[in-house]
N, C-alpha and C positions, 0 to 999 in steps of 0.2 A: 504493500500500500504506500509506504514512504517513497519507494522508487517511482511509483506512478505519479505521486504528487511532485517529486523533483523533476520528472520529465515534463509534466504540465507546466511547472514554473519556468523551466528553461525555455520551452516553446513560447510561453506567454511573454517572457522578457525579450526574446528575440523579435517577436511580433511588435512589442511596444517600441523597441529601438528602431525597427525598420519602418514602422508606421509613423511614429511621432518624431524621431530624431533626424530623419533624413529630410533636408530641405527639398521642396518641390519647385523651387524657382518662382514662387508666387510673391516673393518680397515680404512675406509675413515672418515675424520672428517667432521662433518656437519656444514654448514654455520650458523652464528649467526642469531637470529630472524630478525634483521634489513635487513640483506642480503637476507633472504628468502622473506620478504615482498617486497623488491625492485624487486626481480626476478619475483614474482607473478604479481606485477603491470606491470612490463616491458612486460611480456608475455600475459597479459590478459586485459589490459586497452586499449580497441580498440579505444575509442574516445580521448585518451591521456589527460584526465582531472585530472589525479593523484589520481583517486578513481575508485572503481568498482561499477557500477550501477547494478540493478537487472539482466539485461540480461547478463552482463559480469560475474557476480557472478554465474549465472546459467550455463553458458558455462564453467567456471572454475570448478564447481562442477562435471559436466559431464566428463571433462578431468581427474579430480582427481579420480573419480570412475573407469574410464577405466584404469588408471595407477595402481590403487590398485588391480583391477581384474588381470591385467597382472602380477603384483608382486606376488600375491597369487598363480596364476597358475605356475609361475616359481619356487616358493618355494616348491609347492607340487610335481612338476616334479623332483626337486633336491632331495627331501626327498625320493621319490619312487626309484630313482636311487641309492641313498646311502643305502636304506633299502635292496636292492638285491645284493649289491656288497660286496665282501670280502676285506681283508686288502690290496690286490694289484690290485683291480679293477675287478677281476674275479667274476663271479656270485657265491655268497655264497650258495644260495638256491640249486644250481645244484651240489654241492659237496656232496660226500657220508659222512656218519658219520665217516668212517675210515680216510678220507682225513681231516675232521675237527679235529679229535683227533690228527692226525699227525702234523697239524699246531700248535695246543696247545702245543704239546711236543717240537716242534722246538723253540717255544718262551719261555717256562717256565721250561724245564728240564735242569736246570743250571748245575747239576753234570754229565749229560750225561748218566744217568743210564737206560734210556728208559722208565722211569715211573715218575710220579709226587709224591714226598713224601709230607708229611703234610705241610711243609714250602713252597714248590713250588706250591702246590694246593692253599694254602692261598694266595700266590702272584697272582696266576691266577684269583682267585675270586675277589681280590681287584682291579686288573687291569680291569676286566670285569665291575665291579661296577663303577669304575671311568670313564671308557669309556661311559657307559650308562648315567652317570651323566653329563658328558661333552656334549653328544649328546642332552640330554634334555635341558640343559642350553643354548646351542648354537642354537638349532632348535625348541625348545618347545615340543619335543617328543622323544621317545626312538629310539634306533638304534640296528638292529639285526646284529649278527656276532661277532666274537672274536676280541680282540685287534689286531692292526697291528703287523706283525712280523718284527723285526728290521733286517736290511740288513748289519749286521756287518761282 
């Protein structure tokens, strides 16, 4: 019985850490560990004895698994939406190559010549690389489409 409780406690703690401790990139600050534990006890200590027994831990684990599934589904949906959207929300996949080229010219043809010289092309490549890097850093994977066009 003690072994089962320890296993439940270990799983519960790992779920607490993965659910509450990892930032989601939403800019919100996370509560400190003491606040998290207090919240977990407040929400899951059914018999109000100040501790989680095996049944309460099991229920907590079920709740955390469900929250994690919902979070993963939400992040996947967000990724799929971002993957198919262009800089202004329109579908990037539905654009023609000519439209895509036009968007790149709008953004990077600084001298207005109607073409990208080596310096402008280099800037376009850097911008695309930086955009992909930010997307991978922010979301854990790449992002299709060109960088956003500024609305100057």
